[in-house]
C-alpha positions in Angstrom: 0.0 0.0 -0.1 1.2 3.5 -1.0 0.4 6.5 1.1 -1.2 9.6 -0.4 1.3 12.2 -1.8 1.7 15.7 -0.3 -1.1 18.1 -0.9 0.0 20.1 -3.9 0.7 23.9 -4.1 -1.6 26.3 -6.0 -0.6 27.8 -9.2 -3.4 30.3 -10.0 -4.9 28.0 -12.6 -8.3 29.5 -12.2 -7.4 33.1 -11.3 -10.2 35.6 -12.4 -12.7 32.8 -12.9 -16.0 32.2 -11.1 -16.9 28.7 -10.3 -20.1 27.1 -9.1 -19.9 23.8 -7.4 -23.0 21.7 -6.5 -23.2 19.3 -3.4 -20.2 21.1 -1.9 -21.1 20.8 1.8 -19.5 18.2 4.1 -15.9 16.6 3.6 -16.4 15.0 0.2 -15.4 15.7 -3.3 -17.5 18.9 -3.5 -16.0 20.4 -0.8 -12.6 19.5 -1.9 -13.3 20.9 -5.3 -14.5 24.2 -4.0 -11.5 24.5 -1.8 -9.1 23.7 -4.7 -10.7 26.1 -6.8 -10.4 29.0 -4.2 -6.8 28.0 -3.8 -6.3 28.3 -7.5 -7.4 31.9 -7.5 -11.2 31.5 -8.3 -14.3 32.9 -6.8 -16.6 30.2 -5.7 -20.4 29.8 -5.2 -21.0 26.5 -3.2 -24.4 24.9 -3.1 -26.1 21.9 -1.5 -29.5 20.5 -0.6 -28.3 20.3 3.0 -28.6 23.8 4.7 -26.9 23.2 8.1 -23.9 21.6 6.3 -23.8 24.3 3.7 -23.6 26.8 6.2 -20.8 25.1 8.2 -18.9 24.7 4.9 -19.2 28.3 4.0 -17.9 29.3 7.4 -14.9 27.0 7.0 -14.1 28.2 3.6 -14.5 31.9 4.5 -12.1 31.5 7.3 -9.3 31.1 4.8 -10.8 32.8 1.7 -13.1 35.5 2.9 -15.6 37.1 0.4 -14.2 34.8 -2.5 -16.9 32.2 -1.5 -20.6 32.5 -1.4 -23.4 29.9 -0.7 -26.9 29.2 -1.7 -29.1 26.2 -0.9 -30.2 24.1 -4.0 -32.0 20.9 -4.7 -31.0 19.9 -8.1 -34.2 18.0 -8.6 -36.0 21.6 -8.7 -35.6 23.4 -12.0 -36.6 26.7 -9.9 -33.9 26.1 -7.3 -31.2 25.4 -10.0 -32.0 28.7 -11.8 -32.0 30.4 -8.5 -28.5 29.1 -7.8 -27.1 30.6 -11.0 -28.9 33.9 -10.5 -27.1 34.1 -7.1 -23.9 33.2 -8.7 -24.4 36.1 -11.1 -25.5 38.4 -8.3 -22.6 37.6 -6.0 -19.7 37.6 -8.8 -21.1 39.0 -11.9 -20.7 35.8 -14.2 -20.1 32.1 -14.2 -17.1 30.6 -16.1 -16.9 27.0 -14.6 -19.7 24.7 -13.3 -18.7 21.5 -11.4 -21.7 19.2 -11.1 -21.0 17.1 -8.2 -24.5 16.4 -6.9 -25.3 12.7 -6.9 -27.2 10.1 -4.9 -26.4 6.3 -4.5 -27.6 3.5 -2.4 -27.7 -0.5 -2.6 -30.4 -2.5 -3.7 -30.7 -5.6 -5.9 -32.6 -5.0 -9.0 -34.8 -7.9 -8.0 -36.1 -5.8 -5.0 -35.5 -2.4 -6.0 -38.6 -0.2 -6.0 -39.6 2.6 -8.6 -39.1 5.1 -5.9 -35.5 4.0 -5.3 -34.7 3.9 -9.1 -36.4 7.3 -9.7 -35.0 9.2 -6.9 -31.3 8.0 -7.8 -31.6 9.1 -11.4 -33.5 12.3 -10.7 -30.7 13.6 -8.5 -27.6 12.0 -10.2 -28.6 12.1 -13.9 -31.6 14.6 -14.1 -29.9 16.9 -11.7 -26.6 17.1 -13.9 -28.8 17.7 -17.0 -30.6 20.5 -15.3 -27.5 22.2 -14.0 -25.6 21.6 -17.4 -28.4 23.1 -19.4 -28.6 26.3 -17.2 -24.9 26.6 -17.2 -24.6 26.5 -21.0 -27.5 28.9 -21.6 -25.9 31.3 -19.2 -22.4 31.0 -20.7 -23.8 31.4 -24.1 -25.4 34.6 -23.0 -22.4 36.0 -21.6 -20.8 35.5 -25.0 -19.4 32.0 -25.0 -16.4 30.3 -23.4 -16.4 28.4 -20.1 -16.3 24.9 -18.8 -18.5 22.3 -17.3 -17.0 19.4 -15.3 -19.4 16.6 -14.3 -18.7 13.7 -11.7 -19.3 10.3 -13.2 -18.1 7.1 -11.8 -16.2 4.0 -12.9 -19.3 2.3 -12.0 -20.8 3.8 -15.3 -18.3 1.3 -17.0 -18.0 -1.6 -14.6 -20.7 -3.6 -13.0 -21.2 -3.8 -9.2 -23.8 -5.7 -7.3 -26.8 -3.7 -6.1 -25.8 -0.6 -8.2 -28.0 -0.8 -11.1 -29.8 2.5 -10.5 -26.3 4.4 -9.6 -24.5 2.7 -12.5 -27.4 3.7 -15.1 -27.2 7.2 -13.9 -23.5 7.6 -14.0 -23.4 6.0 -17.5 -26.0 8.6 -18.3 -23.8 11.3 -17.1 -21.0 10.2 -19.3 -23.3 10.1 -22.3 -24.6 13.5 -21.4 -21.2 14.8 -21.1 -20.2 13.6 -24.5 -23.4 15.0 -26.3 -23.4 18.3 -24.4 -20.0 18.9 -25.5 -20.8 18.7 -29.2 -23.7 21.2 -28.7 -21.5 23.5 -26.5 -18.5 23.5 -28.9 -19.6 26.3 -31.4 -20.0 28.5 -28.4 -16.4 27.8 -27.1 -17.6 25.9 -24.0 -16.1 22.7 -22.8 -17.9 19.8 -21.2 -15.9 17.1 -19.6 -16.1 14.6 -16.7 -14.3 12.8 -14.1 -15.0 9.2 -13.2 -13.5 8.2 -9.8 -13.1 4.8 -8.5 -12.9 4.9 -4.7 -12.6 8.3 -3.1 -13.1 8.2 0.7 -15.2 10.5 2.6 -17.6 10.3 5.8 -20.7 9.7 3.9 -19.1 6.7 2.0 -18.3 5.0 5.5 -21.9 5.4 6.7 -23.6 3.7 3.5 -20.8 1.1 2.7 -19.9 -1.9 4.8 -16.1 -2.2 6.0 -16.1 -5.5 4.2 -17.0 -3.8 0.8 -14.7 -0.9 1.4 -11.9 -3.4 2.0 -12.6 -5.3 -1.2 -12.8 -2.0 -3.3 -9.5 -1.0 -1.9 -8.0 -4.2 -2.9 -8.9 -3.5 -6.5 -6.7 -0.4 -6.5 -3.2 -0.6 -7.8 -2.0 1.7 -5.1 -3.6 -0.4 -2.6 -5.5 2.6 -1.1 -8.5 4.9 -1.8 -8.2 8.3 -3.3 -8.3 11.4 -1.0 -11.2 13.6 -2.3 -8.6 16.5 -3.0 -7.0 14.0 -5.6 -10.1 13.9 -7.6 -10.7 17.7 -7.2 -7.3 18.2 -8.8 -8.4 16.6 -11.8 -11.6 18.8 -11.9 -9.4 21.8 -11.7 -7.3 20.6 -14.6 -10.6 20.3 -16.7 -11.8 23.6 -15.5 -8.6 25.3 -16.2 -7.1 26.4 -19.6 -4.6 23.7 -19.5 -7.3 21.6 -20.9 -8.4 24.0 -23.7 -8.4 21.2 -26.5 -10.2 18.6 -24.3 -14.1 18.3 -24.6 -16.5 15.5 -24.4 -14.0 13.4 -22.5 -14.6 11.1 -19.3 -11.2 11.1 -17.3 -10.8 8.1 -15.1 -9.5 9.0 -11.7 -8.7 5.6 -10.7 -6.0 3.2 -10.0 -8.2 0.1 -10.5 -6.4 -2.8 -12.1 -6.9 -3.1 -15.8 
């Protein structure tokens, strides 16, 4: 097993840009993405459906970054709330240059016992929510004169089967297809749309919903013998949001050390 590398220094990769990050409360990939974007010089609007955790996250980030970060509650299953989130970003910072669609919902259920409600809920948050936010982002970026980047959070489960994950796998595979097609629609406007596909990134919520036995099995599949830190996934999101990926669109970048 290898240990996680040292936390990397910032290089102003997003200086002057405004970033919106969904599902950014707590201690997972969304929070790490918001922090890394701030460290790279961006102004960031964070959002989440969980108001208390959102407020706590805002307070934490403001302690280091002050007024460069703002927050607004948003349930991505509501078109009205999605639009209000983008309106809040424009009000706070004047424009939106990057959107990181991190909102997603998982769960474990055999398809033999999965209810319609379980299936629909996961797809509405994970796939439909990404669609709503991508659509709103692209409309806004076009209205601003074009340019910008959308970064979606997919999963290796969109490629690889896992027991009890039919709804989540279908949603994440849909995010990948959405990313590729949206990229073609957005390209004439100079807007890039890409996605990351993490395998195993550890955060407190994952521990709550996954057994220790399954986490151990998933970790064994990783070539490094360890899970990713959320900020390691966020680093790739920052790359896709930055001008360093200026000729990259419609791609799903695997952030994984899983064995081939």
